[in-house]
C-alpha positions in Angstrom: 146.6 123.4 147.0 147.4 119.7 148.7 144.3 118.1 147.5 144.6 120.2 143.8 148.4 118.6 143.6 146.5 115.5 144.7 143.9 115.5 142.0 146.2 116.5 139.0 149.1 114.6 139.8 150.0 112.6 142.1 147.2 110.1 142.7 148.6 109.2 139.1 151.8 108.5 140.1 151.1 105.7 143.4 149.1 107.9 145.2 151.8 108.9 148.2 154.6 111.5 147.5 158.1 111.8 150.0 157.3 114.9 152.5 160.4 117.1 150.8 159.4 116.5 147.4 156.0 118.2 148.5 157.6 120.9 150.2 160.0 121.4 147.1 156.8 122.0 144.6 154.5 123.8 147.4 157.4 126.8 147.5 155.8 127.3 144.4 153.1 129.2 145.5 154.8 130.5 148.2 153.9 128.1 151.0 157.1 127.7 153.8 158.2 124.8 154.6 156.6 125.5 158.0 153.3 126.4 156.6 153.1 123.1 154.4 154.3 120.6 157.8 151.6 122.6 160.1 149.1 122.1 156.9 149.8 118.5 156.5 149.6 118.0 160.6 145.9 119.7 160.9 145.1 117.5 157.6 145.9 114.4 159.9 143.9 115.6 162.8 141.5 115.7 160.4 141.8 112.2 159.0 142.5 113.9 155.4 146.2 112.4 155.2 148.7 109.8 156.8 151.9 110.0 156.7 154.4 106.9 157.5 158.4 107.0 158.4 161.2 105.5 156.5 163.9 105.7 157.9 164.8 109.4 158.0 162.5 109.4 155.4 158.9 110.6 155.3 155.6 110.2 152.9 152.5 111.8 152.8 149.2 109.6 151.5 145.7 110.5 151.4 143.7 108.8 153.7 140.6 106.4 152.3 138.4 109.2 153.2 141.1 111.9 151.3 141.0 109.9 148.2 137.4 109.6 147.9 136.7 113.5 148.3 139.4 113.9 145.8 137.3 111.1 143.4 134.6 112.9 143.7 136.2 116.5 143.1 137.1 115.0 139.7 134.2 113.4 139.0 132.5 116.7 139.4 134.5 118.8 138.1 133.2 118.3 134.5 129.0 118.0 136.1 129.8 122.1 136.1 128.6 122.4 132.3 124.5 122.0 132.3 123.0 118.5 131.6 120.1 117.3 130.7 116.8 117.6 133.7 114.0 115.7 133.8 111.6 118.6 135.2 112.2 116.6 139.2 113.9 117.8 142.2 115.7 116.2 144.3 113.9 117.9 147.4 115.8 116.8 151.2 114.4 117.1 154.7 116.1 116.9 158.5 115.4 117.2 162.1 118.8 117.2 164.1 118.0 118.2 167.0 120.1 120.9 168.9 122.3 119.3 170.9 123.9 117.5 167.3 124.9 120.1 165.7 128.2 119.9 164.9 126.3 117.0 163.2 124.1 119.7 161.4 126.5 122.2 160.9 128.6 118.7 159.1 125.1 117.9 156.8 124.8 121.8 155.5 128.6 121.5 154.4 128.2 118.3 152.6 124.7 119.4 151.1 126.4 122.9 149.5 129.6 120.2 148.4 127.0 118.8 146.7 125.0 120.8 144.9 122.1 122.2 146.9 120.3 124.9 146.9 118.2 126.3 150.6 114.5 126.4 150.0 114.2 126.8 153.3 115.7 126.6 156.9 115.9 122.8 156.7 114.1 122.3 153.4 117.6 121.7 150.3 116.9 120.9 146.7 119.1 119.5 144.0 118.7 119.4 140.4 120.4 115.7 140.0 119.7 112.4 141.1 121.0 110.9 144.6 124.3 109.8 144.1 125.8 106.6 145.6 128.6 108.5 147.7 126.0 111.1 149.1 123.5 107.9 149.8 125.6 106.5 151.5 126.1 109.7 154.3 122.5 110.7 154.2 122.3 106.9 155.4 124.9 107.4 158.4 123.6 106.1 161.7 123.9 109.9 163.2 121.8 110.8 160.3 119.8 108.6 158.6 116.7 108.8 161.5 116.5 112.7 161.1 116.2 113.2 157.4 114.2 112.4 154.5 114.1 113.4 151.1 111.7 112.7 147.5 111.8 112.9 143.8 109.2 115.6 143.5 108.1 117.8 140.6 107.3 121.9 141.3 103.8 122.8 141.0 104.0 126.8 141.6 103.0 129.3 142.4 106.0 130.5 140.7 108.2 129.2 137.7 111.3 126.5 138.5 113.7 129.6 137.3 112.4 131.3 140.0 112.0 128.8 142.3 116.4 128.6 141.4 116.4 132.4 142.1 115.0 132.2 145.4 117.2 128.7 146.7 120.6 130.0 145.0 123.0 133.1 144.9 123.4 132.4 140.9 124.1 136.1 140.5 127.2 135.9 142.9 128.7 132.8 141.4 128.5 134.5 137.8 130.1 137.4 139.1 133.3 134.9 140.0 132.7 133.1 136.9 133.6 136.5 135.3 136.8 137.2 137.5 137.9 134.0 136.5 137.7 134.4 132.8 139.2 138.0 133.7 142.2 136.6 135.2 143.2 133.4 132.9 142.0 134.1 129.6 144.8 136.5 128.9 147.7 134.5 129.8 145.7 131.7 127.4 145.6 134.4 124.4 149.3 135.2 124.5 150.5 131.5 125.7 151.2 130.3 121.5 153.3 133.7 121.3 155.5 132.6 124.1 157.2 129.4 125.2 156.4 128.7 128.5 159.1 126.7 130.9 157.8 123.8 131.9 158.1 125.1 135.3 155.6 127.7 134.5 153.4 125.4 133.1 153.2 123.6 136.1 152.7 126.7 138.6 149.8 128.2 136.0 148.2 125.2 135.6 148.2 124.5 139.5 146.2 127.7 140.0 144.3 127.7 136.9 142.9 124.1 138.4 143.2 125.5 142.6 141.3 128.3 141.4 138.5 126.9 138.9 137.9 123.9 141.3 135.8 126.6 144.3 133.3 126.2 141.9 132.7 123.0 143.2 131.5 124.9 146.4 129.4 127.6 144.8 128.0 126.4 141.4 125.0 123.8 141.7 125.8 122.5 138.0 122.1 123.5 137.1 120.5 122.4 134.1 120.8 124.7 131.0 117.1 125.7 131.5 117.2 127.4 134.3 119.9 129.3 133.7 120.1 133.0 132.2 121.4 133.9 129.3 123.9 136.2 130.2 125.3 132.8 132.2 129.4 132.6 132.2 129.3 128.9 133.6 130.7 127.3 129.9 132.5 130.0 128.6 134.5 129.4 132.1 134.8 126.1 131.6 135.7 125.9 128.2 138.5 127.9 129.0 139.3 126.0 131.6 139.6 123.0 129.7 141.7 124.2 127.1 143.9 126.4 129.0 144.5 122.9 131.1 145.4 121.0 128.0 147.6 123.5 126.8 150.1 123.5 130.3 149.1 119.8 130.6 152.2 118.1 129.4 154.8 120.5 130.5 153.5 121.3 133.7 153.8 116.7 134.2 157.1 117.2 133.1 158.0 119.4 135.9 156.2 117.9 138.5 158.0 114.5 137.5 161.4 116.3 138.0 160.7 116.9 141.3 158.9 113.9 141.9 161.2 111.6 140.9 164.5 112.4 142.2 163.5 112.4 146.2 164.1 109.2 147.7 161.0 106.3 147.6 160.2 107.5 144.0 160.7 103.6 142.7 157.6 103.8 140.1 158.5 101.4 137.0 158.7 102.5 134.2 155.1 101.3 132.6 154.1 103.3 135.8 156.1 106.6 134.7 154.4 106.6 131.5 150.9 105.6 133.1 151.1 108.2 135.0 152.4 111.2 132.4 150.0 110.3 129.9 146.8 110.0 133.0 147.9 113.8 134.3 146.9 115.2 130.8 143.2 114.5 131.8 143.8 114.1 135.4 139.2 114.2 136.1 139.2 111.4 134.1 138.9 107.9 135.2 141.7 105.4 135.0 
């Protein structure tokens, strides 16, 4: 949820927030002061965030690594829609020695994040081109000596669709899309008939984005021709986008009310106006 708040709101308002304001916002989702501080401590140890002190007040910001991950998510969240495909696969293999198991496990997690499927124990495929961010990771000193990757066509003996079924569990992903639709569609359908408070808009929007962004870890964003007719990803995206935009204005007002009432919130009028406008579509590039 901390990453969700950062991606949707905080990065548009100077990318730093008073710890007291963050604790107040996180309390809306049932997190205690102690739980938030413990989570921040873990994230700081892992290199995602940093804290600075100013008198009696503390301020939280994302590290460069954390900001990169937030931006990656922002850029990818709309990529879950089917896109044009050139019938080429990105094929990656690795032979990382057992004594570097941590590196191997980290690489696997990275490949899953980027939507790769497993063709074999150490062979992964993706329907997307190699992104600059992933290329930089693959070319890092601890990984580059042990990997090879190619652009390739699948020549059989099965079909590309059968290859997809072997490499990803799309039935499980589709089930999760159905659960997402069942959870959020009733609220969206009834929203025009009720007048939501800004607080209700904020809480609902954060849960909506928080649950939808989980698909970045499970949906490889395959092209339409590789998906079955019963695929629910497009319907889920349409609901997500429409509901998000319905809630955005009220949610932004509530966030800024909490954000601006804490020490250190000294943004100028133009910065505030820009932030309130940018958070209406938080996944667009500034």
